[in-house]
Each structure stands twice: as C-alpha cells, then as structure tokens.
C-alpha positions in Angstrom: -12.9 10.2 -34.0 -16.3 10.1 -35.6 -18.9 7.4 -35.5 -22.4 6.9 -36.8 -25.3 6.2 -34.4 -25.6 2.8 -36.1 -22.0 1.9 -35.2 -22.5 2.8 -31.6 -25.8 0.9 -31.4 -24.1 -2.2 -32.8 -21.3 -1.9 -30.1 -23.9 -1.6 -27.3 -26.4 -4.0 -28.9 -29.1 -1.3 -28.7 -32.1 -0.4 -30.8 -32.3 2.9 -32.7 -35.1 5.4 -32.9 -34.3 8.2 -35.4 -31.5 8.8 -37.8 -29.1 5.9 -37.7 -26.6 7.7 -39.9 -26.3 10.8 -37.6 -22.6 11.4 -36.8 -21.2 11.8 -33.3 -17.6 12.8 -32.4 -17.7 13.6 -28.7 -19.3 12.6 -25.4 -21.2 15.0 -23.3 -23.6 15.5 -20.4 -27.2 15.6 -21.6 -27.8 19.1 -20.2 -24.7 20.5 -22.0 -24.5 18.4 -25.2 -24.5 20.1 -28.6 -24.7 18.8 -32.2 -22.2 16.0 -32.8 -22.3 14.8 -29.2 -23.5 11.6 -27.7 -25.2 11.7 -24.2 -27.0 9.3 -21.9 -30.0 9.4 -19.7 -29.9 7.1 -16.6 -31.4 9.3 -13.9 -35.1 10.2 -14.2 -34.6 13.7 -12.8 -32.6 14.5 -16.0 -35.4 13.4 -18.3 -36.6 17.0 -19.0 -33.2 17.6 -20.7 -34.0 14.8 -23.2 -36.5 17.1 -24.9 -34.2 20.1 -25.1 -30.7 18.7 -25.5 -28.7 19.6 -28.6 -27.1 16.1 -28.7 -27.2 14.2 -31.9 -27.8 11.0 -30.1 -28.8 9.9 -26.5 -28.6 6.5 -24.9 -31.8 5.7 -23.0 -33.6 2.9 -21.3 -35.6 0.5 -23.5 -38.5 1.0 -21.0 -38.5 4.8 -21.3 -41.9 6.2 -22.5 -41.5 9.6 -24.2 -43.6 12.5 -23.0 -42.7 14.8 -25.9 -41.0 14.6 -29.3 -37.3 14.2 -29.3 -34.9 15.7 -31.9 -31.9 13.4 -31.0 -31.6 9.9 -32.2 -32.2 7.4 -29.4 -30.3 4.3 -28.7 -32.4 2.1 -26.5 -30.6 -0.3 -24.1 -31.5 -2.3 -21.0 -29.1 -0.3 -18.8 -28.1 3.2 -20.0 -25.5 3.8 -17.3 -23.7 0.5 -17.9 -23.9 1.0 -21.7 -22.4 4.4 -21.4 -19.6 3.0 -19.2 -18.9 0.4 -21.8 -18.6 3.1 -24.4 -16.2 5.1 -22.2 -14.1 2.0 -21.7 -14.0 1.5 -25.5 -13.1 5.2 -26.0 -10.3 5.0 -23.4 -9.0 1.8 -24.8 -8.8 3.3 -28.2 -6.8 6.2 -26.9 -4.4 4.0 -25.0 -4.0 1.7 -28.0 -2.5 4.7 -29.8 0.4 4.7 -27.3 3.0 2.3 -28.7 6.7 2.0 -29.0 9.5 3.2 -26.7 10.3 6.7 -25.8 13.9 7.6 -24.9 15.5 7.8 -22.5 14.1 4.7 -20.8 15.7 1.6 -19.3 14.9 -2.1 -19.3 17.1 -4.7 -17.5 18.3 -8.0 -18.5 16.8 -11.5 -18.4 13.2 -10.4 -18.8 10.4 -10.7 -21.3 8.1 -8.1 -22.8 5.1 -8.7 -25.0 4.2 -7.2 -28.4 2.5 -3.9 -28.9 3.7 -2.4 -25.6 4.4 1.2 -24.7 7.2 2.5 -22.5 7.3 6.2 -21.7 10.3 8.4 -21.3 12.3 7.9 -18.0 10.5 4.7 -17.2 12.6 2.0 -15.5 12.1 -1.8 -15.7 14.4 -4.0 -13.6 15.9 -7.4 -14.3 14.0 -10.6 -14.9 10.6 -8.9 -15.4 7.8 -10.7 -17.3 5.5 -8.2 -19.0 2.6 -9.2 -21.2 1.2 -8.0 -24.4 -0.4 -4.5 -24.9 1.0 -3.2 -21.6 1.3 0.6 -21.3 4.0 1.9 -19.0 3.9 5.7 -18.8 6.8 8.1 -18.1 8.7 7.9 -14.8 7.1 4.6 -13.7 9.5 2.4 -11.7 9.2 -1.4 -12.0 11.6 -3.4 -9.8 13.3 -6.7 -10.4 11.3 -9.9 -10.9 8.0 -8.1 -11.4 5.2 -9.8 -13.4 2.6 -7.8 -15.3 -0.2 -9.4 -17.3 -1.7 -8.5 -20.7 -3.5 -5.2 -21.3 -2.5 -3.6 -18.0 -1.7 0.1 -17.8 0.9 1.6 -15.4 0.4 5.3 -15.3 3.1 8.0 -14.7 5.1 7.9 -11.5 3.8 4.6 -10.2 6.3 2.5 -8.2 6.2 -1.3 -8.2 8.7 -2.8 -5.8 10.6 -6.1 -6.6 8.6 -9.3 -6.9 5.2 -7.6 -7.3 2.7 -9.6 -9.4 0.0 -7.9 -11.4 -2.6 -9.7 -13.4 -4.2 -8.8 -16.8 -6.5 -5.9 -17.5 -5.4 -4.0 -14.4 -5.0 -0.2 -14.0 -2.4 1.3 -11.8 -2.9 5.1 -11.5 -0.3 7.8 -11.0 1.7 7.8 -7.8 0.6 4.3 -6.6 3.2 2.4 -4.6 3.0 -1.4 -4.5 5.3 -3.4 -2.3 6.7 -0.9 0.1 7.6 -2.3 3.6 4.8 -3.2 5.9 4.8 -1.3 9.2 6.6 -4.0 11.2 8.7 -3.1 14.2 9.4 -5.1 17.4 9.3 -3.1 20.6 12.5 -3.5 22.8 12.9 -3.3 26.5 14.6 0.1 26.3 11.6 1.6 24.5 13.1 1.5 21.0 11.9 -0.4 18.0 13.7 -3.0 16.0 12.8 -3.3 12.3 11.2 -6.6 11.2 12.3 -7.2 7.6 9.3 -7.4 5.2 10.3 -10.1 2.7 6.9 -10.9 1.1 5.3 -9.3 -2.0 2.0 -7.8 -3.4 -0.2 -9.8 -5.7 -3.0 -8.2 -7.8 -5.3 -10.6 -9.7 -7.0 -9.7 -13.0 -9.2 -6.6 -13.6 -8.0 -4.8 -10.5 -7.9 -1.0 -10.4 -5.8 1.0 -8.0 -6.4 4.8 -7.6 -3.9 7.6 -7.6 -1.5 7.7 -4.6 -2.8 4.5 -3.0 -0.3 2.4 -1.2 -0.3 -1.4 -0.7 2.5 -2.8 1.5 4.3 -6.1 0.9 3.7 -9.0 3.3 6.1 -9.7 6.1 6.1 -13.2 4.6 3.9 -14.6 1.8 1.7 -12.1 -0.1 -0.6 -9.1 0.4 -3.4 -10.1 -2.0 -6.0 -8.1 -3.9 -8.5 -10.5 -5.6 -10.0 -10.3 -9.1 -12.1 -7.2 -10.0 -11.6 -5.2 -6.9 -11.5 -1.4 -7.3 -9.5 0.8 -4.9 -9.9 4.5 -4.8 -7.2 7.3 -4.4 -5.3 7.6 -1.2 -6.1 4.2 0.3 -3.6 2.5 2.6 -3.5 -1.3 2.7 -1.1 -2.8 5.2 1.0 -6.0 5.1 -0.6 -9.4 4.7 -4.1 -8.0 4.1 -6.3 -10.1 1.8 -9.1 -8.4 -0.1 -11.7 -10.5 -1.9 -13.2 -10.4 -5.4 -15.1 -7.4 -6.7 -14.9 -5.3 -3.5 -14.8 -1.5 -3.7 -12.9 0.7 -1.3 -13.3 4.5 -1.3 -10.7 7.2 -0.7 -8.8 7.7 2.6 -9.6 4.3 3.9 -6.9 2.4 5.9 -6.8 -1.3 6.5 -4.4 -2.7 9.1 -2.2 -5.7 8.8 -3.5 -9.2 8.3 -7.1 -8.1 8.0 -9.2 -10.3 5.7 -11.9 -8.5 3.6 -14.5 -10.6 1.8 -15.9 -10.7 -1.7 -18.4 -8.0 -3.0 -17.9 -5.7 0.0 -18.5 -1.9 -0.2 -16.2 0.2 2.0 -16.9 3.9 2.0 -14.5 6.8 2.5 -12.3 7.4 5.6 -13.0 3.9 7.1 -10.5 2.5 9.5 -10.2 -1.3 9.9 -8.0 -2.8 12.6 -5.7 -5.7 12.0 -6.2 -9.5 12.3 -10.0 -9.4 11.8 -12.2 -10.7 9.1 -15.0 -9.0 7.2 -17.8 -11.2 5.7 -18.8 -11.2 2.1 -21.1 -8.5 0.9 -20.6 -6.3 3.9 -21.2 -2.6 3.6 -19.3 -0.2 5.8 -20.4 3.5 6.0 -18.1 6.5 5.7 -15.9 7.4 8.6 -16.5 4.1 10.4 -14.1 2.4 12.7 -14.2 -1.3 12.5 -12.6 -3.1 15.5 -14.0 -6.6 15.5 -14.8 -9.4 13.1 -18.0 -9.3 11.0 -19.2 -12.9 10.5 -22.6 -12.4 8.9 -22.6 -11.9 5.1 -24.6 -8.8 3.9 -24.1 -6.9 7.2 -24.4 -3.1 7.0 -22.6 -1.1 9.6 -21.6 2.5 10.4 -20.1 4.6 13.1 -17.0 4.6 15.3 -17.0 2.1 16.7 -19.1 0.7 13.9 -22.3 -1.3 14.6 -25.6 -2.1 12.8 -26.5 0.7 10.4 -30.2 1.0 11.4 -29.3 1.0 15.1 -26.7 3.6 14.4 -29.3 5.9 12.9 -31.6 5.4 15.9 -28.6 6.1 18.2 -27.8 9.3 16.3 -31.4 10.4 16.6 -31.2 10.0 20.4 -27.8 11.7 20.4 -29.1 14.8 18.7 -31.8 15.0 21.3 -29.5 14.7 24.3 -29.5 18.5 25.2 -33.3 18.4 25.2 -33.4 15.2 27.3 -30.9 16.7 29.7 -33.1 19.8 30.3 -36.1 17.5 30.9 -34.1 15.4 33.3 -32.9 18.4 35.2 -36.5 19.8 35.3 -37.7 16.5 36.8 -34.9 16.5 39.3 -35.7 20.1 40.4 -39.3 19.1 41.0 -38.2 16.4 43.4 
C-alpha cells in the first residue's frame, strides 16, 4: 500500500514541513529507513539519525527545534510515539480487514448468530448457541465452545481456545495459544491426604478493548465470573486464576501469576514474573516491580512496591544497598569483636 505524506498527516492531524506529495509504502526505524519509508522520532537520543535518515517522511514532535537541514518530509504532532502507534493500528486493521469469508474445512454449530464481514479460518470450530459480532476475525484452528459471546471487531488468533460460556467484548485481541475458561485450581483436601475436585462452573468475562498475549491462560470462576475490565492489556505467558478481577486499563507483563479471588485495581502496572497471592486486593494505580512477591493487600492508591516479599520501592532500594554491603559490614563487625 502506498500513501502520500499528506494522507498520513490528515490521519494523524499533523502539520507538514516539506514535500506533502512524497510517497511512502513501508514503515521503518529511523536509523534503518530508506526512500519510500516512514519513520518516527520520539526518543531524543535518536535525533542525530533525523539528519542522516533515508526515510521519505518522519513523524516528529511539534516542539522539536531542528539543528541541521533535513531531507525527509516532517509530520509534526504533539506525541510522535502515540501517533506512530495510531498509524500501526490503522495499518494492522487494514491488513486484518482483508481477511473475510470462510475457509474450509471449518465448523459452526446450530442456534447461534454471526455478524457481517467476518472471517473464519480453516479448521476453526464454533460451538452451539454462540453470538458473534460484526467484523470478527477467527483464525485457523481456533476453538470456540458453546454459548460463547464475542463482540464486534474482535480478533481470535490461531490456536486460541475459548471454553463454553466465555464472554468477550468488542475490539479485543486474543493471541495465539490463549486459553480462556479452563478449570480453576480447585481441590478439597481429604483426611486421607488425597484431593477431591471442586467443579468450576463459572466463566470468564473480558470487557471491551482487552488484549491477551500469546499462551496466556485465564481460568473460569468456581462460581460467577473471572473478570478482566475494559482496556486491560495482558502479556504472553500470564496465568490468572479463578474468580480474579482485574480493573480497567491495567497492564500485566509476562510470566506473572495471580492467584484465585485476588482483586486488582484500575490503572495498575504489574511487571514481569510477579506473583500475587489469592484473596487480597491491590489499590488503583499501584506499580509492582519485576520478580516481586505480593502477599498482602495494598490499600493506598499509587503505591510503588518491589521485592519478595514486596514492600515500598524506595525502601527496597535502600535495603538492597545495605544487602550488597553485608560482606563488608560483617568484616568490620568481626574486626570490632576481635579488638574486644
């Protein structure tokens, strides 16, 4: 696909400096871009490449003051990174929109509804009584169980598995290998040391604009629903247990595990390899550093914690500073003891 700089500026509501009729047909990093490419500059350390890049156009800040002449056309916007993200979303949506129709073999059960302009890839399976919205893309080998609801403009990538009764909102992205609605880890210990299965009869609910990364798993509730609120983004290889509730616009990085019935607030940031125990609450706008273990409720919004067990971020840094000095402190203590 080929666009003029003017068309891109119109999409991003940006101002042009240079040739508004220059053509671009690809996206590239500013340090690697060649003629016909569109790049962006959001990080000041990459500014030197602006004066040497081969790109035909570059998205830059409307506050950037040029230090040298630039050969590329400039599209000035308030936030280059967000604008480039918008462009990537538009590009991806255009590619996905080209996927329409039904590839065979595929299966769809009885009693359901499916909206217009949908795509069903080969070997995909849709169960009975499913309600699927418009512009939904279901890629090959995806499994959708009975009574599943999927909103408009949602994409289910290859090999994803949606158990019965799962509810997914509009504009969601479910990446390859995701499993939604598998049994929660519920077992009742018996007097003889064995474990009795506790049936998990609830479901999983994803609100609008949720993204689930590849091979992430979200367990169904024992009763009721495991809920992921609007706009939340979950990375690859994340495990979310039964009856967990995650608030709006929270982001969770890879290899994090959240135990059953934990409640995560809105606008939280949870870094990679975090472990959160069950039946606790995390306040809104909490930030949890990588490899932290969270074992108790966080009540104050905006708290930043790190460590295992996790505690205040700044205190944790001071504690680590002391920890690194422990061998030296031990030698000093032993020297003092020897003097006595």
